[in-house]
Each structure stands twice: as structure tokens, then as C-alpha cells.
N, C-alpha and C positions, 0 to 999 in steps of 0.2 A: 353758817357761821361768816361773820364779816372779817374783812383785813384788820388785823391787830387784835382780834379777839383772843387769839391763841399766839403769843410771841414765839412759843417754841415751833411753830408751824413755819416761822419765816427765817431760821436760821440758816444761813447760807454756808456751804462748805467751802473750805479754802479762803483764800485773801485776794481773790482776782478783783480788779477794779470794777465798781458799779457801772452798768452800762446806762446808755441813754436811748430811751425809747422816743421814736420820731413817727408821728402819725400825719399822714398827707390825705386831705380830703379830695373829693370828687373834682372840684375846680382846679386843684393843684396837679391833676393827672388828666387833664381834658383832651390833650393832643401831645404831638410830638415835642413841641417847644416846652410844653409843661413838664413832661418826663425829662427833658434834658435838664430843666432847672432843678428838678428835684434830685437828679444824680449829682448836679454840682454841689448842691447843698450837703447831700450825704457825703461826698468827698471831702468837703471842708472839715466835716466832724468825724472822719473815719477812725481817728485816734480815740475817740470817746466811746467806743464799741457799740456803735448803733445797732438797734434792734427797730426795723421799719415795720409799721403798720400802714395799710393803704386802702383807701376807699376805691369803690367802682368808678370808672369815667363819669363824669357829670352826665345825668339823663340815663344811664344804662339801667339802673335798679327800677325806674319807672318803666322803661321799654321792657324789661322782664315781667313785671307785673301785668303789663298790658298782653305781653305774649301768652301768659297762662289763660287769660280770658279768651283770646284768639283760639288757643288749642281746644279749650272746653266747648267752644261755639263751632269751630270749623275744622279743627283737626291740627297735628303737628306740623304738616308741611306749611299750611298758612302762618302758623306761629313762628316757625323757623326763617320764612321768608321776610316777616317782619323785623326779624332780629339781625338779618344780614347786614344792613348798614351799620350796625354796631359792632359787628364782628370785623367789618371793614375798618372801622375806627382803629381798633386794637391792631389789626394787620398793617395799617399805614405807619403806625409808631414803629412796629417791629422792622418794617422795611427801611425805616429811616435811620433808625438807632442801633440795630443789631446786623450781625452777620455772622457766617460759619454756623458753628455748633450751637452758639447762643440763639441764633434765629431758628435753627432747627427744633431746639427744644420747645420754643414757645409755639411754632407752628404745630408740632405733634399734639401739645396740649389742647390748642385751640380746636383742631380736628376731634380730639376726644370730647372736648365740652360739648361740641355740636351734637355728637352722637348720644351723649348722656341726657342732654335736654330732650332730644327727640324721644328717648325712652321715657322719660318722665312725663312728657306731654301725653303720649300714648297711654301710659298707665292711668294718669289722672282722668282721662276721658273715659276710660272703661271702667275704673273703678273709683267712683267718687270719694269713697272714705279715706282714699290715700291723699286727698288734696291738701289738708293741712301740713303734714311732714313734707310731702314733695314740693309744695309751694316755698318752703324754707330751701329745700335743695336748689331749686331753679333759681331763686334770687341771690344765692350764694355765689353764682358764677360772675357776677360782675367783680367782686373783689377778689375772687381765686384767679381770674384772667389778669387782673392789675398787678397782683403780687407776682404771678409768675413772669408776666412781661417786665416788671421792674428789675426783677433779678437777672433777666437776660440782658436789660440795657446796662445795668451796673457791671455785668460780667464783660460786656463788649467795651466797657470804658475802663476796663483794667482793674475794677474792684471785685472783691470775693462775695458777690451776692449770690444768694441761694434762697429758693423759694421754701417756705414751710408751711405745713398746713395748719391753719388756726384751729382746725377741728381737733388736733392732737394736743392742743395747748388749753383752750378754754372749754370746760365741763359745765354743762347747765342741766336745768330740769327738763321737763317734757313740755313746757308750754310754748308751742311753737308760734312764732312772729313775735313773741316778746319773753323770751327765755330769761331765767335768773340763774346767775352762775353759782355753782357749787364750789365754794371757796377753796377748801381743803384740797380737793381733787384738782382744781385748777392750778393751784401752786405746785404740786406734785407733777402734773403732766406738763405745765410749761416749763419748768426746770429740766424735766428729763429731756424734753425736745429741743430746748434752746442753749442750756449751757454748754453742752458738748460742742455746738456749733460756734458759740463765741469763743470757746477755748481753742478752737482750730483758726480763729481769726476771721471767720466767715461773719458776713452781714446778713442776717435772716430777714427775709420780707414775707409778711403775713397778710392776708385778707382781714381787714376789720369786719365787725358787725356779725361775725360767724363763730358758732360753736358747735358742740356735739353732746348728745345725751350720754350716758354711761355705757349705752348699748350701741354708740356710733352713730345715731341718727342725727342728720344735720339740723342744726336749730340757728335761729337768729335772735339779736338782742334788741329788735325794734329799730325803727328808721332812725338814722344819725347815730347808730350804735358804735360806729368805728371808735369815736372819741372813748367811750366806755371800754372797748377792746384795749386801747393804748394804756389806760391806767390800770386795768386788770393785769396785763403783762407787766407794766412797770411796778406795781405792788408786789406781783409774785417774784420779780427778780431783784427787788429792792433797787430800782433805778435811781441814778442820781438826780435825773429830771425826766419828765415827760413833756415833749414838745408837740403842740397841735399846730401844724402848718395848714393855713386856709388862705383866703384871698384878702384879707384884712389883717392889719398889724396890731392885733389886739381886740380888748373888750372896750366899747366905748359907753359914756355917760348916757347916751340915748342913740337911738337909731339915726344915724346921720342924715338919712331921707327925710326924716321928721324934725329934726333939730340940727339945722346946719352948723350950729356951733358946738356941737358934741365934741368932747376930748377923750383921748385914750386914758383908760385908767392904768396907771403904771403899775400899780400893786393892789391886789384884792385878796381879802380872807377868803378861806375856803368856803364859808357860809354865805359870804356876799355873791361869789360867784355862783354858787348853786342856786341861790334864789333868783338871780338875773337869767339863769338858764331855764329854771322852772316857770317862770311867768312872762316870757316873751324874747329874751335874747337868743338868737339864733346861732350864736357861735359855738355854744357847746351843748352836748347831749346832757339832760338834767342830771343824770346819775354818774357823769364823768368823775366827780370828786370824789365819791364814795370810798373807791379802794385805797387811794392814796392819803386820805386826810390823817388817820390815825398814824400812819408811818411818816407822816410830814415831808412827803416827797413834793417838791415843787412842780408846778404845771405852768407852762408858758404858751401863749398864744402868738402865732408868729405869722408873717406874709410871705408865702413861698414865691410871689411875683417881686417882691422887694426886701430881700433877707436883711438888709441893713437898716430898716426902717423902725426898728425898735419892737417891743413886744410888751404885753401885759403879763405880770408874774402873779401866780396865785400861790400863796403861802399861809402858814397858820394865822397870820396877823397882817392886816393891811396898814396898820399904823394910823388910821382915821381916828380922830379925838371922838370921845363921847358926844353923841347929837349930831355928828357929821353926816350929811346927805351926799351920796356918791353918784347915784343913777337913777333914772326913771325908765321904766319899761311898761308895756301892756300886753295882754293876751287876750285875743278874741275867742268867739266860738263858745262861750260860756252860758249857763243858764242857773237860775235859783229855783230851787223846789221848796215850797212852803207846805207844811202839813199842820192843820189844826186838828189835833188827836180827839177821837172820841173812844168810848168803851175802854177795853183793855189797854189801848195805846196810851192812856192817860198815865200808866205806871212809869216808874223811875226808869225802866230800861227802854223806854220808846225811842231813845236817840241811837241806842244800838240796834234795835229793830229796823229802823230807817236805815242805818249803814248796811245792815246785813242784806236788806232787799235791794239796794242799789247795787252793791258788789255782786249779788247773785245775777245781776242783769249785765255784768261787765261795764258799769258806769263809773268813770274816774271822778272820784270826789276830792275836792280841793280842800273844803272847810265844812264842819258841821256846828251848829249851835242850836241851844236850846233855852226858851224862856217860857213865862207862863202864858204867853200868847200862842206858843206853838214851837214848832221845829223848822229849821232851814238848812238847806245843804246847796252849796255853791258846787256845781259840778261842770264837767265837760259836755257840751251839748250834743245830741245825736239821737238816733232812732232808739238806742237803748234805754234813754231817759223816758220817752214816751211809754215803752213797755213797762218799765219799773213803776211809773205812776198809775198805770192800769191796775197793777197789783196792789198799789198803796191805796185805792180808793176804799177798801174796807177799814183803813186805818182812821179815816175822818175826812174833811175838807183838804183837797189837794189842789194846789195852783202852781203852774210854772211859768215863770218869766224868762222868755227866750231873748236872743239877740244881746246878751250881756258880755261885757269885758271886765277882766281884772287888771285894775292898774296898781303897779307894784313900785313903791319908793324904796330903794336900798340904800342903807348907810348903817352907822353903828348906833343902834338904838337902845342896847342894853336889855336887861331881863324883865322889865316891866311889862306885863302882858295885857294891860288894859288902857294904859295912858296913851293919848293921841299926841302927835308931834305938833305944837301950836303953829309953826310955820308952814306944815303941810296943810293943816286944816284952813289956815288962811288963803293959801294959795289955790285951794280947791272950793272956796266959797261960791264961785260963779257956776258950779256944776251939782247935779244931784247924785251923790255918792252915798254909799253905804258902807262904813269900816266894818272889816271883819274882825271880830273880837271873840275869844282873846287872840292876841296876836300869834300867829304860829312860829314865829322865829325872831330872834333878837337882831335880824340883819334887814328885816324889811317890814314895811307896812302896807296891807292889802286894802283895797277899795273896790266894791262892785259898783258898776254903773253901766249906762246904756252903752252898746257898742259903738253906736255912731259918734258919740262924744268923747271917746277914749283918746284918739289921736290929739284933739284939741287940749285935753286936760293935761296929757303928757307934755306936749309942747309948753304948756303955760307953767307947769311944775318945773320942767328943766330951766326954763328961762329965768324964773324968781329964785330958785333954790340951788342950782348947780352952776350957771353960767357965771354968776357973779363971784364964785368962790375964788381965792387967791390961787 
């Protein structure tokens, strides 16, 4: 069940003011100066009943994944030695920003984390069947260390910080590495865990990206999932706002490295922000908006390095007039799978059969289409695509076009599912592109093209259609 499907599940007891959920990404907590900035931001909003979600320090999740590989190849001691500089980064922040009991609590947690990681590495090497669940257990420690350290920093700064375990709040299925939340259970657990702390005036700090199954096994929501954690908690608590604090002051009309004249989008609709995240913008996890959309909870994107720099607000409606074009992005690493069916595959259900085959191999499908000439799937490229195509050979002639990109134009296009925006078509006349029809969203128009041409096409679209807007 999704947020909003059962309004009765969302009724909050009492009349306490709604909290503000604040999520801080890895670059916002990468060192002692960054932690100090975060503490100052939280202090300024302490009367807004903050609930804080925090990522691992920048680079730590990648280090934990590399440590798993080392543990499997060379053993736990080598893996722990590899992680020692990252443990040192957490220790350095604690030494600079905490003291007394707050420092002691963090140090005890750090030592316990080392021992738990050693045990997990040993178990994975001895029993390979434990690798999927223990991989999630291992990579969760970056966020758990950050949440415990931030609570200690807040406490040392005179604020009532207290670390909470995100696994007690977000309940998921058993798909390790890309778990899906169980909404009703998450609402119940999040409120049971966090509402008493808020009633005491405590500022809870939780690791993002982490959940647990009903049986208590640690799961993760996929890379970048801390944004998703924040909106899940925000929806469960009916927050007044979810703030995503990162190293940029909002969402821009294009990647500023690609289009120097890109401008911040002061306001976006939920669908516009979701499509930007899906098709290339790196500021948000693609599923961030799902939990809050039906509850109409606003989400803001803010810069922890410059809190007064302004933000992008994501709300039910951006106010963009019909036909307005707001942003351009692109996503590389795509491929197109073409099938010219034969035999039984000529039946009406062939497109469904193609989707099932791709899904069985774990291929992420972005778009499916059928015509008298055959079937086409736009997919995220990888070895899974080659394996799926081997299974599809019995269906007919199969071709794969690799090194493709999805070019995405975001705006207020309305509900017409086949009409092409004339200005977009004109601006792309210099490039070989294939529009993906029917359009999957009223907020975007997608084009498949050669990966090498995508940056130039995005730059040209932005220059012609976005930069000259008032």
C-alpha cells in the first residue's frame, strides 16, 4: 500500500505541531567543519521539532562495498585495515566536536561497529549464502555511524540529540540492496519510535538508506536512498516539510557544468521533480516524491554550505503555464532492444512476454512499444541485457543498440500522449533522435539517441528553449 491509499492509517493522535524532517547528504557531513555547519542549521530550526536523517560520510559507502570484496578475497583483517582511515574520519570529528559522555558514547559505538563488521566479514567468507543480507548489514554502518556521531555533536552543543535506529522505523520487503517499504508497518513503527522522543523535546537522528524486514534483518533502499528515507519518515509523521540538505541550493534547469547559464528552479511540481530525478538529475533519489505526493507535503532542496542561498520548493503545482519548458537533462548507460517476432510471439501478448523476460533477468525497463514492425524496449544497459537477449532468440530476430542515452525535456506538457512539442522538435533537428511514444508522463518528453551526442543536444535544447525564458 502506498502513502495516502488509506487515510485512516495516517491519523495522528493528539494535536502536537507537525515536525520538520531534515536530511543531510554525504557531502554535508564529510568532515568536522561540515558536521558543525549541520549542527548550526539544526539549532536554527530547533523549534520546528526536527527529525534528522543523515547519510554516510562522503565516500564511506563505496569503501564499505570495497571492504566486502576484500573480505571475500583476503579475509576480515584486510577488510578492516582498508576501512581504518574511514573510521579515523569519524573519530576525528568526534575528537573535535564532542567531549565527556557524548564522546564516550560514540567511541563505544565505533568499537562495537568494528567488531560487528569483523563478524560479518568472517561469516560471508565462510558461508557465501549469507552474502546478500550481510552486504546490506555491512553497508548500513556508514549511516549508522553518522547518525550516532551527529547525536553526540548535537548533545555536546547543548541540543537534545538522540540517535534512533532507522531499522526500528522503516519496514521493508526482503529484496536486499533494493528493498521496498511496507507502508502500513512503516507508519506504525516510525510513530512508535519517534513520537515519544519528539514529545520529550528530543531531536532524533537516524541513518538514511536503511530499513529492516519484519523479522529484523537489515535492508537497504538502494544507492542514494537517504532522500527516500526522509520522505518516508516525513509522510509517516505528517511532517510540515521535508528538507533535503546537499551541496547545491536547489534543482537547476540543467547541469551547470554542461550549461553554465542554468538557473535554479524556484518551484517544481511533484511530477516535474520526479521526472528530472528519473532521467538524469542527481539531486534527488527517483522515488523521493512518492511518499509525500498524496499528502501534499512540500519538499525543499537546500545548500548546507550556504543555508541563506535560497532553495527549490517541490509542491503539488509549479505554476508553469501549459507548454512551458523548465529543464533539460539526460541519462547515459541505456540500450535499445528490438525484437522482430516470429511464431507464437506474433500474438497480441508479445509485448507482455518481452517485459516478463527482461524483468526475469533483472533488466530495468524504461519504455516499451509495439508496432507492425516489431517490439522495442528502452532499457538500462548491462550484462543482464545480454543474458535476456539470449533467452529472446527463440522469439525472433533480436538486435541490441548499446551506448544510448535518454534525453529528457521537463515541462508542463499536459495529457496528450503522442503529440510532439514543436519547439523541441525544431531544436533537435540537428541530431538523430527517436521520440519515445506514447509519452510516459505529462511532465516530460523523452528521446533516445547516441550517448556521445546527448551532452551537445542537451546544451542546445537548454540554450534555445530555457535560457531565453523570462
